[in-house]
Biopython code that builds the backbone (N, CA, C, O; Angstrom):
import numpy as np
from Bio.PDB.StructureBuilder import StructureBuilder

atoms = [
    (1, "UNK", "N", (-1.123, -10.941, 167.548)),
    (1, "UNK", "CA", (-0.534, -10.459, 168.647)),
    (1, "UNK", "C", (-0.797, -10.870, 170.008)),
    (1, "UNK", "O", (-1.948, -10.955, 170.435)),
    (2, "UNK", "N", (0.255, -11.137, 170.728)),
    (2, "UNK", "CA", (0.226, -11.476, 171.973)),
    (2, "UNK", "C", (-0.300, -10.615, 173.050)),
    (2, "UNK", "O", (-0.017, -9.436, 173.263)),
    (3, "UNK", "N", (-1.181, -11.450, 173.752)),
    (3, "UNK", "CA", (-1.933, -10.502, 174.943)),
    (3, "UNK", "C", (-0.966, -10.333, 175.745)),
    (3, "UNK", "O", (-0.171, -11.251, 175.946)),
    (4, "UNK", "N", (-0.852, -9.168, 176.334)),
    (4, "UNK", "CA", (-0.027, -8.854, 177.487)),
    (4, "UNK", "C", (-0.856, -8.656, 178.763)),
    (4, "UNK", "O", (-1.675, -7.751, 178.920)),
    (5, "UNK", "N", (-0.506, -9.740, 179.782)),
    (5, "UNK", "CA", (-1.275, -9.834, 181.097)),
    (5, "UNK", "C", (-0.864, -9.042, 181.786)),
    (5, "UNK", "O", (0.320, -8.733, 181.648)),
    (6, "UNK", "N", (-1.739, -8.333, 182.896)),
    (6, "UNK", "CA", (-1.444, -7.286, 183.956)),
    (6, "UNK", "C", (-0.705, -7.799, 185.286)),
    (6, "UNK", "O", (-1.309, -8.550, 186.052)),
    (7, "UNK", "N", (0.298, -7.483, 185.488)),
    (7, "UNK", "CA", (0.895, -7.780, 186.832)),
    (7, "UNK", "C", (0.893, -6.792, 188.001)),
    (7, "UNK", "O", (1.711, -5.887, 188.169)),
    (8, "UNK", "N", (-0.376, -7.168, 188.956)),
    (8, "UNK", "CA", (-0.656, -6.187, 189.579)),
    (8, "UNK", "C", (0.046, -6.118, 190.865)),
    (8, "UNK", "O", (-0.229, -5.288, 191.732)),
    (9, "UNK", "N", (1.149, -7.197, 190.987)),
    (9, "UNK", "CA", (1.888, -6.770, 192.006)),
    (9, "UNK", "C", (3.141, -6.043, 191.537)),
    (9, "UNK", "O", (3.916, -5.608, 192.389)),
    (10, "UNK", "N", (3.384, -5.885, 190.271)),
    (10, "UNK", "CA", (4.482, -4.853, 189.928)),
    (10, "UNK", "C", (3.655, -3.429, 189.459)),
    (10, "UNK", "O", (4.323, -2.486, 189.035)),
    (11, "UNK", "N", (2.484, -3.347, 189.535)),
    (11, "UNK", "CA", (1.886, -2.269, 189.502)),
    (11, "UNK", "C", (1.995, -1.478, 190.817)),
    (11, "UNK", "O", (2.293, -0.293, 190.970)),
    (12, "UNK", "N", (1.650, -2.507, 191.821)),
    (12, "UNK", "CA", (1.499, -1.962, 193.165)),
    (12, "UNK", "C", (3.265, -1.758, 193.638)),
    (12, "UNK", "O", (3.504, -0.955, 194.540)),
    (13, "UNK", "N", (4.123, -2.320, 193.153)),
    (13, "UNK", "CA", (5.484, -1.985, 193.521)),
    (13, "UNK", "C", (6.160, -0.532, 193.101)),
    (13, "UNK", "O", (6.974, 0.197, 193.667)),
    (14, "UNK", "N", (5.413, -0.448, 191.789)),
    (14, "UNK", "CA", (5.825, 0.687, 191.152)),
    (14, "UNK", "C", (5.300, 1.859, 191.829)),
    (14, "UNK", "O", (6.024, 2.767, 192.237)),
    (15, "UNK", "N", (3.859, 1.833, 191.963)),
    (15, "UNK", "CA", (3.195, 2.857, 193.132)),
    (15, "UNK", "C", (3.822, 2.969, 194.487)),
    (15, "UNK", "O", (3.805, 4.071, 195.034)),
    (16, "UNK", "N", (4.278, 2.124, 194.982)),
    (16, "UNK", "CA", (4.912, 2.401, 196.504)),
    (16, "UNK", "C", (6.414, 2.770, 196.177)),
    (16, "UNK", "O", (7.128, 3.020, 197.149)),
    (17, "UNK", "N", (6.862, 2.820, 195.163)),
    (17, "UNK", "CA", (8.173, 2.563, 194.892)),
    (17, "UNK", "C", (8.341, 4.503, 194.807)),
    (17, "UNK", "O", (8.979, 5.103, 195.672)),
    (18, "UNK", "N", (7.704, 5.179, 193.721)),
    (18, "UNK", "CA", (7.232, 6.697, 193.695)),
    (18, "UNK", "C", (6.894, 6.954, 194.737)),
    (18, "UNK", "O", (7.647, 7.695, 195.368)),
    (19, "UNK", "N", (5.746, 6.524, 195.348)),
    (19, "UNK", "CA", (5.306, 6.992, 196.496)),
    (19, "UNK", "C", (6.057, 7.367, 197.469)),
    (19, "UNK", "O", (5.923, 8.418, 198.095)),
    (20, "UNK", "N", (7.169, 6.246, 197.707)),
    (20, "UNK", "CA", (8.423, 6.484, 198.841)),
    (20, "UNK", "C", (9.381, 7.598, 198.176)),
    (20, "UNK", "O", (9.739, 8.543, 198.879)),
    (21, "UNK", "N", (9.769, 7.512, 196.944)),
    (21, "UNK", "CA", (10.494, 8.406, 196.380)),
    (21, "UNK", "C", (10.173, 9.985, 196.482)),
    (21, "UNK", "O", (11.099, 10.790, 196.578)),
    (22, "UNK", "N", (8.817, 10.395, 196.457)),
    (22, "UNK", "CA", (8.034, 11.593, 196.524)),
    (22, "UNK", "C", (8.289, 11.941, 198.066)),
    (22, "UNK", "O", (8.618, 13.085, 198.382)),
    (23, "UNK", "N", (8.108, 10.780, 199.154)),
    (23, "UNK", "CA", (8.259, 11.124, 200.497)),
    (23, "UNK", "C", (6.805, 11.398, 200.824)),
    (23, "UNK", "O", (6.497, 12.378, 201.502)),
    (24, "UNK", "N", (5.771, 10.421, 200.281)),
    (24, "UNK", "CA", (4.477, 10.606, 200.687)),
    (24, "UNK", "C", (4.325, 9.359, 201.470)),
    (24, "UNK", "O", (4.909, 8.404, 200.958)),
    (25, "UNK", "N", (3.598, 9.074, 202.750)),
    (25, "UNK", "CA", (3.347, 8.159, 203.283)),
    (25, "UNK", "C", (2.096, 7.537, 202.784)),
    (25, "UNK", "O", (1.310, 8.237, 202.146)),
    (26, "UNK", "N", (1.862, 6.407, 202.993)),
    (26, "UNK", "CA", (0.849, 5.669, 202.527)),
    (26, "UNK", "C", (-0.378, 6.287, 203.243)),
    (26, "UNK", "O", (-1.398, 6.391, 202.562)),
    (27, "UNK", "N", (-0.408, 6.650, 204.345)),
    (27, "UNK", "CA", (-1.834, 7.252, 205.028)),
    (27, "UNK", "C", (-1.765, 8.864, 204.085)),
    (27, "UNK", "O", (-2.850, 9.429, 203.953)),
    (28, "UNK", "N", (-0.845, 9.370, 203.627)),
    (28, "UNK", "CA", (-1.391, 10.241, 203.273)),
    (28, "UNK", "C", (-2.084, 10.491, 201.727)),
    (28, "UNK", "O", (-3.020, 11.203, 201.362)),
    (29, "UNK", "N", (-1.054, 9.445, 200.906)),
    (29, "UNK", "CA", (-1.813, 9.119, 199.841)),
    (29, "UNK", "C", (-2.980, 8.682, 199.514)),
    (29, "UNK", "O", (-3.563, 9.046, 198.492)),
    (30, "UNK", "N", (-3.587, 7.588, 200.620)),
    (30, "UNK", "CA", (-5.003, 7.088, 200.518)),
    (30, "UNK", "C", (-5.688, 8.258, 201.177)),
    (30, "UNK", "O", (-6.913, 8.134, 201.163)),
    (31, "UNK", "N", (-5.253, 9.342, 201.741)),
    (31, "UNK", "CA", (-6.295, 10.521, 202.197)),
    (31, "UNK", "C", (-6.379, 11.518, 200.799)),
    (31, "UNK", "O", (-7.443, 12.065, 200.508)),
    (32, "UNK", "N", (-5.402, 11.658, 200.142)),
    (32, "UNK", "CA", (-5.417, 12.487, 198.820)),
    (32, "UNK", "C", (-6.389, 11.742, 197.923)),
    (32, "UNK", "O", (-7.086, 12.519, 197.271)),
    (33, "UNK", "N", (-6.631, 10.474, 197.708)),
    (33, "UNK", "CA", (-7.262, 9.917, 196.805)),
    (33, "UNK", "C", (-8.731, 9.106, 197.328)),
    (33, "UNK", "O", (-9.430, 8.325, 196.681)),
    (34, "UNK", "N", (-8.894, 9.565, 198.630)),
    (34, "UNK", "CA", (-10.382, 9.144, 199.176)),
    (34, "UNK", "C", (-10.413, 7.544, 199.263)),
    (34, "UNK", "O", (-11.384, 6.954, 198.789)),
    (35, "UNK", "N", (-9.392, 6.852, 199.848)),
    (35, "UNK", "CA", (-9.369, 5.335, 199.838)),
    (35, "UNK", "C", (-8.772, 5.164, 201.274)),
    (35, "UNK", "O", (-8.201, 6.085, 201.858)),
    (36, "UNK", "N", (-8.951, 3.893, 201.802)),
    (36, "UNK", "CA", (-8.561, 3.465, 203.219)),
    (36, "UNK", "C", (-7.160, 3.101, 203.017)),
    (36, "UNK", "O", (-6.769, 2.520, 202.004)),
    (37, "UNK", "N", (-6.248, 3.521, 204.195)),
    (37, "UNK", "CA", (-4.804, 2.977, 204.269)),
    (37, "UNK", "C", (-4.801, 1.423, 203.898)),
    (37, "UNK", "O", (-4.067, 1.017, 202.998)),
    (38, "UNK", "N", (-5.508, 0.697, 204.500)),
    (38, "UNK", "CA", (-5.574, -0.846, 204.197)),
    (38, "UNK", "C", (-5.605, -1.340, 202.656)),
    (38, "UNK", "O", (-4.909, -2.255, 202.214)),
    (39, "UNK", "N", (-6.609, -0.512, 201.861)),
    (39, "UNK", "CA", (-7.206, -0.750, 200.719)),
    (39, "UNK", "C", (-5.688, -0.593, 199.690)),
    (39, "UNK", "O", (-5.205, -1.375, 198.872)),
    (40, "UNK", "N", (-5.237, 0.764, 200.158)),
    (40, "UNK", "CA", (-3.828, 1.111, 199.673)),
    (40, "UNK", "C", (-2.988, 0.350, 199.768)),
    (40, "UNK", "O", (-2.231, 0.167, 198.815)),
    (41, "UNK", "N", (-2.854, -0.303, 200.885)),
    (41, "UNK", "CA", (-1.744, -1.136, 201.058)),
    (41, "UNK", "C", (-1.961, -2.576, 200.356)),
    (41, "UNK", "O", (-1.055, -3.369, 200.099)),
    (42, "UNK", "N", (-3.236, -2.745, 200.117)),
    (42, "UNK", "CA", (-3.299, -4.099, 199.388)),
    (42, "UNK", "C", (-3.094, -4.141, 197.875)),
    (42, "UNK", "O", (-2.726, -5.118, 197.223)),
    (43, "UNK", "N", (-3.429, -2.771, 197.371)),
    (43, "UNK", "CA", (-2.969, -2.408, 196.031)),
    (43, "UNK", "C", (-1.547, -2.765, 195.842)),
    (43, "UNK", "O", (-1.069, -3.574, 195.047)),
    (44, "UNK", "N", (-0.826, -1.848, 196.911)),
    (44, "UNK", "CA", (0.898, -1.878, 196.632)),
    (44, "UNK", "C", (1.161, -2.983, 196.831)),
    (44, "UNK", "O", (2.275, -3.289, 196.407)),
    (45, "UNK", "N", (0.408, -4.058, 197.489)),
    (45, "UNK", "CA", (1.177, -5.337, 197.654)),
    (45, "UNK", "C", (0.541, -6.365, 196.793)),
    (45, "UNK", "O", (0.556, -7.577, 197.007)),
    (46, "UNK", "N", (-0.154, -5.603, 195.559)),
    (46, "UNK", "CA", (-0.875, -6.577, 194.321)),
    (46, "UNK", "C", (-1.721, -7.339, 195.049)),
    (46, "UNK", "O", (-1.873, -8.424, 194.488)),
    (47, "UNK", "N", (-2.354, -7.247, 196.079)),
    (47, "UNK", "CA", (-3.244, -8.402, 196.538)),
    (47, "UNK", "C", (-4.829, -7.879, 196.043)),
    (47, "UNK", "O", (-5.789, -8.646, 195.974)),
    (48, "UNK", "N", (-4.861, -6.925, 195.833)),
    (48, "UNK", "CA", (-6.548, -6.579, 195.171)),
    (48, "UNK", "C", (-6.087, -5.775, 193.914)),
    (48, "UNK", "O", (-5.115, -5.027, 193.811)),
    (49, "UNK", "N", (-6.984, -6.101, 193.027)),
    (49, "UNK", "CA", (-7.344, -4.935, 191.579)),
    (49, "UNK", "C", (-7.776, -4.069, 191.792)),
    (49, "UNK", "O", (-8.935, -4.119, 192.202)),
    (50, "UNK", "N", (-7.182, -2.887, 191.662)),
    (50, "UNK", "CA", (-8.379, -1.489, 191.957)),
    (50, "UNK", "C", (-9.041, -1.092, 190.331)),
    (50, "UNK", "O", (-8.755, -1.339, 189.159)),
    (51, "UNK", "N", (-9.968, -0.419, 191.005)),
    (51, "UNK", "CA", (-10.675, -0.042, 189.631)),
    (51, "UNK", "C", (-9.814, 0.918, 188.879)),
    (51, "UNK", "O", (-8.778, 1.413, 189.322)),
    (52, "UNK", "N", (-10.414, 1.175, 187.516)),
    (52, "UNK", "CA", (-9.451, 2.198, 186.924)),
    (52, "UNK", "C", (-9.595, 3.526, 187.435)),
    (52, "UNK", "O", (-8.731, 4.344, 187.121)),
    (53, "UNK", "N", (-10.713, 3.940, 188.303)),
    (53, "UNK", "CA", (-10.655, 5.202, 188.679)),
    (53, "UNK", "C", (-9.599, 5.374, 190.249)),
    (53, "UNK", "O", (-9.230, 6.442, 190.739)),
    (54, "UNK", "N", (-9.397, 4.418, 190.607)),
    (54, "UNK", "CA", (-8.635, 4.169, 192.124)),
    (54, "UNK", "C", (-7.191, 4.278, 191.074)),
    (54, "UNK", "O", (-6.487, 5.163, 191.561)),
    (55, "UNK", "N", (-6.637, 3.795, 190.040)),
    (55, "UNK", "CA", (-5.280, 3.952, 189.550)),
    (55, "UNK", "C", (-4.968, 5.532, 188.867)),
    (55, "UNK", "O", (-3.916, 6.170, 188.842)),
    (56, "UNK", "N", (-6.428, 5.893, 188.297)),
    (56, "UNK", "CA", (-6.606, 7.300, 187.881)),
    (56, "UNK", "C", (-6.000, 8.371, 188.865)),
    (56, "UNK", "O", (-5.191, 9.260, 188.602)),
    (57, "UNK", "N", (-6.592, 8.063, 190.051)),
    (57, "UNK", "CA", (-6.673, 8.993, 191.284)),
    (57, "UNK", "C", (-5.082, 9.076, 191.693)),
    (57, "UNK", "O", (-4.479, 10.122, 191.931)),
    (58, "UNK", "N", (-4.504, 7.675, 191.725)),
    (58, "UNK", "CA", (-3.219, 7.425, 192.124)),
    (58, "UNK", "C", (-2.246, 8.150, 191.275)),
    (58, "UNK", "O", (-1.461, 8.899, 191.856)),
    (59, "UNK", "N", (-2.180, 8.041, 189.999)),
    (59, "UNK", "CA", (-1.225, 8.185, 189.063)),
    (59, "UNK", "C", (-1.302, 10.038, 189.027)),
    (59, "UNK", "O", (-0.290, 10.719, 188.867)),
    (60, "UNK", "N", (-2.774, 10.660, 189.218)),
    (60, "UNK", "CA", (-2.848, 12.250, 188.963)),
    (60, "UNK", "C", (-2.112, 12.819, 190.737)),
    (60, "UNK", "O", (-1.578, 13.911, 190.930)),
    (61, "UNK", "N", (-2.242, 12.087, 191.444)),
    (61, "UNK", "CA", (-1.710, 12.591, 192.759)),
    (61, "UNK", "C", (-0.085, 12.426, 192.723)),
    (61, "UNK", "O", (0.687, 13.217, 193.264)),
    (62, "UNK", "N", (0.290, 11.292, 192.012)),
    (62, "UNK", "CA", (1.960, 11.145, 192.278)),
    (62, "UNK", "C", (2.264, 11.717, 190.920)),
    (62, "UNK", "O", (3.399, 11.391, 190.573)),
    (63, "UNK", "N", (1.747, 12.330, 190.190)),
    (63, "UNK", "CA", (2.102, 12.944, 188.963)),
    (63, "UNK", "C", (2.777, 11.961, 188.086)),
    (63, "UNK", "O", (3.922, 12.208, 187.706)),
    (64, "UNK", "N", (2.183, 10.877, 187.728)),
    (64, "UNK", "CA", (2.502, 9.724, 186.722)),
    (64, "UNK", "C", (1.600, 9.490, 185.778)),
    (64, "UNK", "O", (0.615, 10.227, 185.816)),
    (65, "UNK", "N", (1.644, 8.566, 184.813)),
    (65, "UNK", "CA", (0.990, 8.477, 183.823)),
    (65, "UNK", "C", (0.453, 6.725, 183.991)),
    (65, "UNK", "O", (1.176, 5.909, 184.562)),
    (66, "UNK", "N", (-0.719, 6.399, 183.478)),
    (66, "UNK", "CA", (-1.000, 5.281, 183.538)),
    (66, "UNK", "C", (-0.036, 4.148, 182.934)),
    (66, "UNK", "O", (0.275, 3.057, 183.412)),
    (67, "UNK", "N", (0.301, 4.702, 181.840)),
    (67, "UNK", "CA", (1.314, 3.695, 181.078)),
    (67, "UNK", "C", (2.310, 3.366, 181.943)),
    (67, "UNK", "O", (2.738, 2.225, 181.765)),
    (68, "UNK", "N", (2.893, 4.069, 182.941)),
    (68, "UNK", "CA", (4.127, 4.004, 183.795)),
    (68, "UNK", "C", (3.730, 2.786, 184.597)),
    (68, "UNK", "O", (4.383, 1.747, 184.509)),
    (69, "UNK", "N", (2.508, 2.913, 185.498)),
    (69, "UNK", "CA", (2.288, 2.007, 186.265)),
    (69, "UNK", "C", (1.725, 0.602, 185.758)),
    (69, "UNK", "O", (1.883, -0.443, 186.388)),
    (70, "UNK", "N", (1.114, 0.696, 184.659)),
    (70, "UNK", "CA", (0.741, -0.509, 184.019)),
    (70, "UNK", "C", (1.801, -1.276, 183.153)),
    (70, "UNK", "O", (1.797, -2.506, 183.110)),
    (71, "UNK", "N", (2.578, -0.624, 182.563)),
    (71, "UNK", "CA", (3.456, -0.969, 181.484)),
    (71, "UNK", "C", (4.840, -0.916, 181.515)),
    (71, "UNK", "O", (5.581, -1.624, 180.834)),
    (72, "UNK", "N", (5.242, 0.081, 182.452)),
    (72, "UNK", "CA", (6.500, 0.311, 183.031)),
    (72, "UNK", "C", (7.323, 0.978, 181.521)),
    (72, "UNK", "O", (8.523, 0.886, 181.261)),
    (73, "UNK", "N", (6.231, 1.655, 180.674)),
    (73, "UNK", "CA", (6.669, 2.155, 179.648)),
    (73, "UNK", "C", (7.441, 3.647, 179.399)),
    (73, "UNK", "O", (7.997, 4.085, 178.392)),
    (74, "UNK", "N", (7.252, 4.205, 180.660)),
    (74, "UNK", "CA", (7.665, 5.447, 180.908)),
    (74, "UNK", "C", (9.035, 4.842, 181.681)),
    (74, "UNK", "O", (9.115, 4.078, 182.643)),
    (75, "UNK", "N", (10.332, 5.649, 180.674)),
    (75, "UNK", "CA", (11.685, 5.327, 181.418)),
    (75, "UNK", "C", (12.139, 6.530, 182.032)),
    (75, "UNK", "O", (11.765, 7.681, 181.807)),
    (76, "UNK", "N", (13.272, 5.979, 183.097)),
    (76, "UNK", "CA", (13.790, 7.070, 183.633)),
    (76, "UNK", "C", (14.213, 8.621, 183.222)),
    (76, "UNK", "O", (15.271, 8.756, 182.608)),
    (77, "UNK", "N", (13.655, 9.453, 183.447)),
    (77, "UNK", "CA", (13.732, 10.941, 182.787)),
    (77, "UNK", "C", (12.377, 11.245, 182.396)),
    (77, "UNK", "O", (11.948, 12.398, 182.357)),
    (78, "UNK", "N", (11.582, 10.048, 182.057)),
    (78, "UNK", "CA", (10.458, 10.832, 181.399)),
    (78, "UNK", "C", (9.353, 11.000, 182.690)),
    (78, "UNK", "O", (8.429, 11.813, 182.645)),
    (79, "UNK", "N", (9.568, 10.223, 183.684)),
    (79, "UNK", "CA", (8.676, 11.140, 184.929)),
    (79, "UNK", "C", (8.646, 12.405, 185.166)),
    (79, "UNK", "O", (7.650, 13.068, 185.456)),
    (80, "UNK", "N", (10.046, 12.875, 185.017)),
    (80, "UNK", "CA", (10.249, 14.401, 185.029)),
    (80, "UNK", "C", (9.516, 14.967, 183.878)),
    (80, "UNK", "O", (8.845, 15.994, 183.974)),
    (81, "UNK", "N", (9.609, 14.498, 183.124)),
    (81, "UNK", "CA", (9.076, 14.872, 181.590)),
    (81, "UNK", "C", (7.541, 15.177, 181.621)),
    (81, "UNK", "O", (6.949, 16.082, 181.033)),
    (82, "UNK", "N", (6.969, 14.074, 182.560)),
    (82, "UNK", "CA", (5.322, 13.869, 182.714)),
    (82, "UNK", "C", (5.318, 15.251, 183.693)),
    (82, "UNK", "O", (4.407, 16.047, 183.466)),
    (83, "UNK", "N", (6.240, 15.573, 184.723)),
    (83, "UNK", "CA", (5.999, 16.466, 185.940)),
    (83, "UNK", "C", (6.127, 18.010, 185.226)),
    (83, "UNK", "O", (5.599, 19.028, 185.675)),
    (84, "UNK", "N", (6.849, 17.933, 184.170)),
    (84, "UNK", "CA", (6.942, 19.166, 183.398)),
    (84, "UNK", "C", (5.799, 19.704, 182.665)),
    (84, "UNK", "O", (5.312, 20.825, 182.814)),
    (85, "UNK", "N", (5.344, 18.601, 181.691)),
    (85, "UNK", "CA", (4.030, 18.724, 180.988)),
    (85, "UNK", "C", (2.744, 18.946, 182.099)),
    (85, "UNK", "O", (1.883, 19.788, 181.841)),
    (86, "UNK", "N", (2.679, 18.181, 183.278)),
    (86, "UNK", "CA", (1.813, 18.623, 183.841)),
    (86, "UNK", "C", (1.572, 19.937, 184.505)),
    (86, "UNK", "O", (0.488, 20.484, 184.705)),
    (87, "UNK", "N", (3.171, 20.487, 184.916)),
    (87, "UNK", "CA", (3.068, 22.088, 185.230)),
    (87, "UNK", "C", (2.718, 22.895, 184.263)),
    (87, "UNK", "O", (1.982, 23.871, 184.404)),
    (88, "UNK", "N", (3.226, 22.529, 183.242)),
    (88, "UNK", "CA", (2.918, 23.598, 181.785)),
    (88, "UNK", "C", (1.367, 23.472, 181.802)),
    (88, "UNK", "O", (0.755, 24.454, 182.221)),
    (89, "UNK", "N", (0.722, 22.488, 181.437)),
    (89, "UNK", "CA", (-0.968, 21.997, 181.437)),
    (89, "UNK", "C", (-1.479, 22.722, 182.513)),
    (89, "UNK", "O", (-2.558, 23.263, 182.271)),
    (90, "UNK", "N", (-0.963, 22.914, 183.775)),
    (90, "UNK", "CA", (-1.696, 23.745, 185.017)),
    (90, "UNK", "C", (-1.461, 25.030, 184.587)),
    (90, "UNK", "O", (-2.427, 25.792, 184.542)),
    (91, "UNK", "N", (-0.193, 25.490, 184.209)),
    (91, "UNK", "CA", (-0.170, 26.909, 183.991)),
    (91, "UNK", "C", (-1.509, 27.304, 182.919)),
    (91, "UNK", "O", (-2.539, 27.939, 183.145)),
    (92, "UNK", "N", (-1.033, 26.672, 181.743)),
    (92, "UNK", "CA", (-2.066, 26.905, 180.505)),
    (92, "UNK", "C", (-3.609, 26.969, 181.278)),
    (92, "UNK", "O", (-4.244, 28.023, 181.280)),
    (93, "UNK", "N", (-4.009, 26.018, 181.777)),
    (93, "UNK", "CA", (-5.156, 26.103, 182.651)),
    (93, "UNK", "C", (-5.736, 26.921, 183.010)),
    (93, "UNK", "O", (-6.898, 27.205, 182.717)),
    (94, "UNK", "N", (-4.781, 27.623, 183.950)),
    (94, "UNK", "CA", (-4.952, 29.037, 184.818)),
    (94, "UNK", "C", (-4.927, 30.357, 183.747)),
    (94, "UNK", "O", (-5.268, 31.497, 184.065)),
    (95, "UNK", "N", (-4.623, 30.095, 182.900)),
    (95, "UNK", "CA", (-4.435, 31.442, 181.877)),
    (95, "UNK", "C", (-5.772, 31.692, 180.949)),
    (95, "UNK", "O", (-6.579, 30.872, 180.511)),
    (96, "UNK", "N", (-5.713, 33.179, 180.804)),
    (96, "UNK", "CA", (-6.860, 33.508, 179.682)),
    (96, "UNK", "C", (-6.635, 33.220, 178.299)),
    (96, "UNK", "O", (-5.504, 33.273, 177.814)),
    (97, "UNK", "N", (-7.874, 32.852, 177.495)),
    (97, "UNK", "CA", (-7.475, 32.552, 176.012)),
    (97, "UNK", "C", (-6.353, 33.546, 175.398)),
    (97, "UNK", "O", (-5.499, 33.143, 174.608)),
    (98, "UNK", "N", (-6.439, 34.826, 175.823)),
    (98, "UNK", "CA", (-5.706, 35.632, 174.882)),
    (98, "UNK", "C", (-4.012, 35.531, 175.227)),
    (98, "UNK", "O", (-3.160, 35.886, 174.413)),
    (99, "UNK", "N", (-3.739, 35.053, 176.406)),
    (99, "UNK", "CA", (-2.323, 34.777, 176.759)),
    (99, "UNK", "C", (-1.973, 33.441, 176.464)),
    (99, "UNK", "O", (-0.829, 33.059, 176.710)),
    (100, "UNK", "N", (-2.842, 32.656, 175.951)),
    (100, "UNK", "CA", (-2.337, 31.448, 175.404)),
    (100, "UNK", "C", (-1.060, 31.257, 174.373)),
    (100, "UNK", "O", (-0.047, 30.585, 174.566)),
    (101, "UNK", "N", (-1.391, 31.998, 173.294)),
    (101, "UNK", "CA", (-0.868, 32.014, 172.136)),
    (101, "UNK", "C", (0.619, 32.303, 172.524)),
    (101, "UNK", "O", (1.556, 31.538, 172.296)),
    (102, "UNK", "N", (0.710, 33.661, 173.217)),
    (102, "UNK", "CA", (1.810, 34.346, 173.719)),
    (102, "UNK", "C", (2.878, 33.541, 174.647)),
    (102, "UNK", "O", (4.090, 33.761, 174.650)),
    (103, "UNK", "N", (2.236, 32.614, 175.397)),
    (103, "UNK", "CA", (3.090, 31.703, 176.499)),
    (103, "UNK", "C", (3.289, 30.721, 175.343)),
    (103, "UNK", "O", (4.453, 30.332, 175.444)),
    (104, "UNK", "N", (2.816, 30.247, 174.492)),
    (104, "UNK", "CA", (3.267, 28.828, 173.698)),
    (104, "UNK", "C", (4.390, 29.452, 173.022)),
    (104, "UNK", "O", (5.475, 28.871, 173.065)),
    (105, "UNK", "N", (4.261, 30.758, 172.289)),
    (105, "UNK", "CA", (5.357, 31.359, 171.631)),
    (105, "UNK", "C", (6.810, 31.433, 172.544)),
    (105, "UNK", "O", (7.873, 31.007, 172.094)),
    (106, "UNK", "N", (6.666, 32.065, 173.946)),
    (106, "UNK", "CA", (7.434, 32.226, 174.545)),
    (106, "UNK", "C", (8.255, 30.542, 174.883)),
    (106, "UNK", "O", (9.464, 30.317, 174.829)),
    (107, "UNK", "N", (7.271, 29.664, 175.185)),
    (107, "UNK", "CA", (7.904, 28.320, 175.567)),
    (107, "UNK", "C", (8.860, 27.754, 174.241)),
    (107, "UNK", "O", (9.933, 27.173, 174.407)),
    (108, "UNK", "N", (8.326, 28.007, 173.068)),
    (108, "UNK", "CA", (8.898, 27.296, 171.902)),
    (108, "UNK", "C", (9.995, 28.065, 171.491)),
    (108, "UNK", "O", (10.891, 27.471, 170.892)),
    (109, "UNK", "N", (10.126, 29.526, 171.736)),
    (109, "UNK", "CA", (11.436, 30.258, 171.536)),
    (109, "UNK", "C", (12.261, 29.868, 172.867)),
    (109, "UNK", "O", (13.438, 29.731, 172.535)),
    (110, "UNK", "N", (12.133, 29.695, 173.901)),
    (110, "UNK", "CA", (12.940, 29.411, 174.952)),
    (110, "UNK", "C", (13.685, 27.928, 174.859)),
    (110, "UNK", "O", (14.740, 27.570, 175.383)),
    (111, "UNK", "N", (12.810, 27.228, 174.048)),
    (111, "UNK", "CA", (13.220, 25.645, 173.661)),
    (111, "UNK", "C", (14.216, 25.414, 172.813)),
    (111, "UNK", "O", (15.165, 24.654, 173.009)),
    (112, "UNK", "N", (13.904, 26.391, 171.398)),
    (112, "UNK", "CA", (14.524, 26.577, 170.609)),
    (112, "UNK", "C", (16.137, 26.959, 170.924)),
    (112, "UNK", "O", (17.108, 26.445, 170.369)),
    (113, "UNK", "N", (16.158, 28.079, 172.048)),
    (113, "UNK", "CA", (17.303, 28.729, 172.116)),
    (113, "UNK", "C", (18.184, 27.550, 173.249)),
    (113, "UNK", "O", (19.413, 27.622, 173.260)),
    (114, "UNK", "N", (17.636, 26.733, 173.963)),
    (114, "UNK", "CA", (18.271, 26.020, 174.549)),
    (114, "UNK", "C", (18.954, 25.093, 173.773)),
    (114, "UNK", "O", (20.096, 24.758, 174.089)),
    (115, "UNK", "N", (18.293, 24.555, 172.619)),
    (115, "UNK", "CA", (18.587, 23.386, 171.850)),
    (115, "UNK", "C", (19.919, 23.953, 170.911)),
    (115, "UNK", "O", (20.671, 23.177, 170.320)),
    (116, "UNK", "N", (20.055, 25.331, 170.888)),
    (116, "UNK", "CA", (21.153, 25.897, 170.018)),
    (116, "UNK", "C", (22.385, 25.886, 171.092)),
    (116, "UNK", "O", (23.499, 26.086, 170.608)),
    (117, "UNK", "N", (22.318, 25.723, 172.160)),
    (117, "UNK", "CA", (23.295, 25.954, 173.393)),
    (117, "UNK", "C", (24.261, 24.620, 172.979)),
    (117, "UNK", "O", (25.239, 24.328, 173.667)),
]
sb = StructureBuilder()
sb.init_structure("model")
sb.init_model(0)
sb.init_chain("A")
sb.init_seg("    ")
for serial, (resi, resn, name, xyz) in enumerate(atoms, 1):
    if name == "N":
        sb.init_residue(resn, " ", resi, " ")
    sb.init_atom(name, np.array(xyz, "f"), 0.0, 1.0, " ", f" {name:<3s}", serial, name[0])
structure = sb.get_structure()
């Protein structure tokens, strides 16, 4: 199996592109994840290799996945899927255990009805 090398310039470009698409300034993202603006700029330009914790903070703040920024395996449309899954996950996290099965049944019923259209 061929080893895939990590292209930090591409990773940085993906981060910057999504950040800009979401209308988030470099200053705001740096503040959100607790790093300096200069360091974030270096990550976006691929000049520095961030630690995995930095990338986890970035993808969480931008509602992305690590596979998207590292390997570009999430294709157009899947970013929206990730946002939907994150919203559902957040909703479930704030729910008591009694309501979680009801929520699941409602979501599955809605999905089934939509697929029948």
